[in-house]
C-alpha positions in Angstrom: 102.7 38.1 -96.6 100.1 36.9 -94.1 97.8 39.5 -92.4 98.2 40.2 -88.7 95.5 39.8 -86.0 95.3 41.4 -82.6 92.6 39.9 -80.4 91.4 40.8 -76.8 89.1 38.5 -74.8 87.4 40.2 -71.9 85.2 38.8 -69.1 84.8 35.2 -68.2 86.3 31.9 -69.4 83.2 31.2 -71.3 84.1 34.2 -73.5 87.6 32.8 -73.8 86.3 29.6 -75.4 84.4 31.7 -77.9 87.5 33.7 -78.6 89.4 30.5 -79.2 86.8 29.5 -81.8 87.4 32.8 -83.6 91.1 32.1 -83.5 90.4 28.7 -85.1 88.5 30.4 -87.9 91.4 32.9 -88.4 94.3 30.5 -88.5 95.6 32.2 -91.7 96.4 35.4 -89.7 99.6 35.9 -87.9 99.0 36.9 -84.2 100.5 40.1 -82.9 100.6 41.7 -79.5 101.0 45.1 -81.1 97.7 46.6 -82.2 99.5 49.2 -84.4 100.8 46.3 -86.6 97.4 44.5 -86.9 95.3 44.3 -90.0 92.4 43.1 -87.9 91.6 43.9 -84.3 88.9 42.0 -82.4 87.5 42.8 -78.9 85.3 40.0 -77.5 83.4 42.1 -74.9 81.7 41.4 -71.6 78.4 43.0 -70.8 77.6 41.6 -67.3 78.0 44.5 -64.9 79.0 48.2 -65.1 82.7 47.6 -64.5 82.9 45.0 -67.2 81.0 47.2 -69.6 83.3 50.2 -68.9 86.4 48.0 -69.5 85.0 46.8 -72.8 84.2 50.2 -74.1 87.6 51.6 -72.9 89.4 48.8 -74.6 87.6 49.3 -77.9 88.3 53.0 -77.9 91.9 52.7 -76.9 92.5 50.2 -79.6 90.9 52.5 -82.1 93.3 55.2 -81.1 96.3 52.9 -81.6 95.3 51.1 -84.8 96.3 51.8 -88.4 93.9 53.8 -90.5 93.4 50.9 -93.0 92.8 48.2 -90.3 89.5 46.6 -89.4 88.1 46.9 -85.8 85.6 44.3 -84.7 83.4 44.5 -81.6 82.0 41.1 -80.7 80.4 39.4 -77.7 78.0 40.1 -74.9 78.2 43.9 -74.6 77.8 44.2 -78.4 74.8 41.8 -78.3 73.1 43.5 -75.3 73.3 47.0 -76.7 73.5 46.4 -80.4 71.3 49.3 -81.6 72.8 51.9 -79.3 76.4 50.9 -79.9 76.1 50.9 -83.7 74.8 54.5 -83.4 77.3 55.7 -80.9 80.5 54.0 -82.0 81.4 55.0 -85.5 85.0 53.9 -84.7 84.0 50.3 -85.0 83.9 48.7 -88.5 82.1 45.5 -87.7 79.7 44.6 -84.9 78.7 41.1 -84.0 77.2 39.5 -80.9 77.1 36.1 -79.4 75.8 34.1 -82.4 78.5 34.2 -85.1 81.8 33.4 -83.6 82.2 30.5 -86.1 81.6 32.9 -89.0 83.9 35.6 -88.0 86.2 35.0 -91.0 83.2 35.6 -93.3 82.2 38.8 -91.6 85.7 40.2 -91.8 86.0 39.2 -95.5 82.8 41.0 -96.3 83.2 43.8 -93.7 79.7 42.8 -92.6 77.9 43.5 -89.3 75.7 40.6 -88.2 73.6 39.6 -85.2 72.3 36.0 -85.7 69.2 35.6 -83.4 70.5 32.4 -81.7 73.4 32.1 -79.3 76.5 30.2 -80.6 77.3 27.0 -78.8 80.7 25.4 -79.5 80.7 21.7 -80.4 83.2 19.0 -81.2 83.3 20.1 -84.9 84.7 23.6 -84.2 88.5 23.8 -84.4 89.6 25.9 -81.4 93.0 27.4 -80.8 93.4 26.8 -77.1 95.4 29.6 -75.5 97.6 29.9 -72.5 98.5 26.3 -72.0 99.4 23.0 -73.7 98.1 21.1 -70.6 94.8 22.7 -69.6 91.7 23.5 -71.6 88.2 24.8 -70.8 85.3 22.9 -72.1 81.9 24.6 -72.4 78.9 22.5 -71.5 76.0 24.8 -72.3 74.9 28.3 -73.1 72.1 30.4 -71.5 70.4 30.0 -68.2 67.0 29.0 -66.9 67.4 30.8 -63.5 65.6 34.0 -62.9 68.0 35.9 -60.5 66.7 39.4 -60.0 70.1 41.0 -60.4 71.3 39.2 -63.6 70.8 40.4 -67.1 72.5 37.4 -68.8 69.3 35.4 -69.7 68.1 38.6 -71.5 70.8 38.3 -74.2 72.0 34.7 -73.8 68.6 33.1 -73.6 67.4 29.9 -71.9 69.6 26.9 -71.1 70.9 25.1 -74.2 73.1 22.1 -73.3 75.5 20.3 -75.6 74.9 16.6 -75.8 77.1 14.4 -73.7 78.4 12.8 -76.9 79.5 16.1 -78.2 81.4 17.0 -75.0 83.1 13.6 -74.9 84.2 13.9 -78.5 85.7 17.3 -77.9 87.6 16.1 -74.8 88.9 13.0 -76.7 90.2 15.3 -79.5 91.9 17.6 -77.0 93.5 14.6 -75.2 95.0 13.5 -78.5 96.5 17.0 -78.8 98.2 16.5 -75.4 95.8 18.2 -73.0 95.3 16.4 -69.8 93.7 18.9 -67.4 90.1 20.2 -68.0 87.7 22.8 -66.5 84.1 22.3 -67.4 82.1 25.6 -67.6 78.8 27.2 -68.3 76.5 29.8 -66.8 74.8 27.2 -64.6 76.8 24.0 -64.8 74.7 22.0 -62.3 71.7 22.4 -64.7 73.6 20.7 -67.5 71.3 18.4 -69.6 68.2 19.5 -67.7 66.8 21.0 -70.9 67.3 17.5 -72.5 65.4 15.7 -69.7 68.3 14.6 -67.5 68.1 15.7 -63.8 71.7 15.2 -62.7 73.6 15.6 -66.0 77.0 16.3 -64.3 77.0 12.8 -62.8 76.6 11.4 -66.3 79.4 13.7 -67.4 81.7 12.5 -64.7 80.9 8.9 -65.5 81.7 9.5 -69.2 84.9 11.6 -68.8 86.4 9.1 -66.4 86.5 6.5 -69.2 88.7 8.7 -71.4 92.3 7.5 -71.2 94.9 10.2 -70.8 92.9 12.6 -68.6 94.8 13.2 -65.3 92.6 15.9 -63.8 89.3 17.8 -64.1 87.0 20.2 -62.2 83.6 21.8 -62.7 83.1 25.5 -62.3 79.9 27.5 -61.7 77.5 25.2 -59.7 74.2 26.8 -58.9 72.9 26.2 -55.4 69.3 25.2 -56.3 70.4 22.7 -58.9 73.4 21.2 -57.0 72.5 17.9 -55.3 74.3 16.1 -52.5 74.5 13.1 -54.9 76.7 15.2 -57.2 78.9 16.2 -54.3 79.4 12.6 -53.3 80.0 11.6 -57.0 82.8 14.3 -57.3 84.3 13.1 -54.0 84.4 9.5 -55.3 86.0 10.4 -58.6 89.6 9.4 -59.3 89.7 12.1 -62.0 87.7 15.1 -60.9 89.2 17.3 -58.2 87.3 17.9 -54.9 86.8 21.4 -56.2 83.4 23.1 -55.4 82.7 26.4 -57.0 79.2 27.5 -55.9 78.3 31.2 -56.0 75.9 31.8 -53.1 75.6 35.6 -53.5 74.2 36.0 -50.0 73.1 34.1 -46.9 70.3 36.3 -45.6 67.0 34.5 -46.1 65.2 37.7 -47.1 67.9 38.8 -49.5 68.1 35.4 -51.1 64.3 35.5 -51.7 64.5 39.0 -53.1 67.4 37.9 -55.3 65.1 35.0 -56.6 67.8 32.4 -56.0 65.3 29.6 -55.7 66.9 28.2 -52.5 66.9 29.2 -48.8 69.8 29.8 -46.5 69.5 26.6 -44.6 69.8 24.5 -47.8 72.8 26.5 -48.9 74.4 25.9 -45.6 73.7 22.2 -45.9 75.3 22.0 -49.3 78.4 23.9 -48.2 78.8 21.7 -45.2 78.6 18.6 -47.4 81.3 20.1 -49.7 83.5 20.9 -46.7 83.1 17.4 -45.4 84.8 15.9 -48.5 88.4 15.2 -47.6 90.8 17.7 -49.1 88.0 19.8 -50.5 88.4 23.3 -51.9 85.4 25.5 -51.7 85.0 28.7 -53.7 82.1 31.1 -53.8 80.9 34.6 -54.9 78.9 37.1 -53.0 77.2 40.4 -53.8 77.2 43.3 -51.4 74.9 46.3 -51.5 71.9 44.6 -53.1 68.9 46.9 -52.9 67.2 46.9 -49.5 70.2 45.1 -47.9 70.3 46.3 -44.2 73.3 46.7 -42.0 72.2 43.6 -40.1 71.9 41.5 -43.2 75.3 42.6 -44.4 76.7 41.7 -41.0 75.0 38.3 -41.3 76.8 37.7 -44.6 80.2 38.8 -43.1 79.8 36.6 -40.1 78.9 33.6 -42.3 81.9 34.1 -44.7 84.2 34.4 -41.7 82.8 31.4 -39.8 82.7 29.0 -42.8 86.2 29.8 -43.9 85.9 29.5 -47.7 89.1 28.8 -49.6 88.4 31.6 -52.0 85.6 34.3 -52.3 84.9 36.8 -55.0 83.2 39.9 -53.6 81.1 41.9 -56.1 79.7 45.3 -55.6 76.0 45.3 -56.7 75.6 46.7 -60.2 72.2 48.1 -61.1 71.4 46.6 -64.4 68.5 47.8 -66.6 66.1 45.1 -67.6 66.5 43.2 -64.4 63.9 42.9 -61.6 66.3 44.3 -59.1 66.6 47.5 -61.2 63.1 48.4 -59.9 63.8 47.7 -56.3 64.1 50.4 -53.7 65.6 51.7 -51.6 69.0 51.5 -53.3 72.2 51.4 -51.3 74.4 54.4 -52.2 77.6 53.6 -54.1 79.8 54.8 -51.3 78.2 52.5 -48.8 78.4 49.6 -51.3 82.1 50.2 -51.7 82.7 50.4 -47.9 80.9 47.1 -47.4 82.9 45.5 -50.2 86.1 46.6 -48.5 85.0 45.4 -45.1 84.1 42.0 -46.4 87.3 42.0 -48.5 89.3 42.2 -45.3 87.5 39.1 -44.0 88.1 37.3 -47.2 91.8 38.1 -47.1 92.0 36.4 -43.7 90.1 33.3 -44.7 92.2 33.0 -47.9 95.4 33.3 -45.8 94.1 30.6 -43.5 93.4 28.4 -46.4 96.9 28.9 -47.8 98.6 28.4 -44.5 97.1 24.9 -44.3 99.2 24.0 -47.3 102.6 24.9 -45.7 104.7 21.9 -45.1 102.6 19.7 -47.4 103.3 18.6 -51.0 100.9 18.7 -53.9 100.6 17.8 -57.5 101.2 20.9 -59.6 101.5 22.0 -63.2 104.6 24.1 -63.7 103.2 26.7 -66.0 106.3 28.8 -66.8 108.4 31.7 -65.4 106.6 33.7 -62.7 105.7 37.3 -63.3 107.0 38.0 -59.8 110.6 37.4 -60.6 112.6 36.0 -63.6 114.3 33.4 -61.4 111.1 31.9 -60.0 108.8 29.4 -61.6 105.0 29.5 -61.4 103.2 26.3 -60.5 99.5 25.7 -60.1 98.2 22.9 -57.8 95.9 20.6 -59.7 93.3 21.2 -57.1 93.1 24.8 -58.0 91.4 26.4 -61.1 93.6 28.2 -63.5 94.0 32.0 -63.2 91.6 32.6 -60.4 93.0 30.6 -57.4 96.7 31.7 -57.5 100.1 30.1 -57.9 102.9 28.6 -55.9 106.2 30.3 -56.5 109.0 27.7 -57.1 112.4 28.8 -55.9 114.2 25.5 -55.8 114.1 22.1 -57.4 115.6 18.7 -56.8 115.0 17.9 -60.5 117.0 19.3 -63.4 115.5 20.2 -66.7 112.1 21.2 -65.5 109.6 21.4 -68.4 106.7 23.7 -68.6 103.1 22.3 -68.6 104.3 19.1 -67.0 103.3 17.6 -63.7 105.6 17.8 -60.7 105.3 17.3 -56.9 105.9 20.6 -55.1 106.5 20.9 -51.4 105.1 24.2 -50.0 107.8 25.7 -47.7 106.3 29.0 -46.7 103.6 31.6 -47.0 104.1 35.3 -47.5 100.8 37.1 -47.2 98.7 35.7 -50.1 101.6 34.0 -51.8 102.9 30.5 -51.3 106.6 29.5 -52.0 107.7 25.9 -52.6 110.3 23.6 -54.2 110.0 20.8 -56.7 110.7 17.5 -54.9 109.8 15.0 -57.7 107.7 14.0 -60.7 104.0 13.7 -60.0 
């Protein structure tokens, strides 16, 4: 009888890829959604900000409460790496601790019931057998680990290290292997994707990536996530716009627009250059522009917060993630004063969130009456009689879905491409009908 595995992947999609590598090493286990049945339970944690750290700890403790006495509980990933000494002392509930360096050895650690923290960060390559989760059409492909930026609010370089890019040859081989398995839609990810290959002496590595990926037969769609403003060039924007494979999808976290705050955040780029890059992205026909911002950064004045709100409203992003500032020890911002009190930070986040809701609704409204290529991903969680479809222009999980309530085609298959006509918008939700094969 095979042993059973329950695994939880928290945080970003980069974590998800590492979780898929662990699944590849543990193929002999039978997956279970019920932790009480599992012989082994793994939590791949996130340690980025307070909310993520709290979620990770709560998940570990709740799974410990639910598990069988003879099972093995493993705590892996960023939070485990960042606080390895403290957590080993304070969490006797955990049987095995490991960080961000040993995902490809997880089977060995479990067999030996061994805690290990290899001093280097694991970087997936084409030799690692991943079990891609959630889709038979779409896969994430990790380009690099670590980051050379010095943002004053970010703790990631402290436990992920400097930029370490995969070779272009390695990425191409992995994509070719995934295409042979039937995947045709790809999202390329890293902490700072627009710096890809800079550590290997290539200034605009993403342009070389696009050139190479376009030659692979069988790819129908791709996008790049996590562009960093100071390493994103207009040449890259133009190359994406010209690509027959890569979507006109621009995901560039700006974090703020106040010149003083940007300087204090150590973003390495000024407000005017950010505005110029965003305008170049918006000028691309059919572009989709996503960003992230932080509210309540230490010393942020009411006027600077208003400047951010006005910019977000005026530009009209398609999607915006609003983060409340998290004071992270070990970062430069941790020493900055005065701090903004938590209540004010939350109020600012809610105020900006209302603006973002309106800009998102405006973006969605533009799609009503139009048709788009979509992947029908399965039944919608909204209702058993509705299907969920993701426009190819959008990134999985973060940009939403189109609810399909009608079809001119019988026998609709999941993870296949169809053309969907958007018929209406209800708040932040689009509704449409399948009108043909894409």
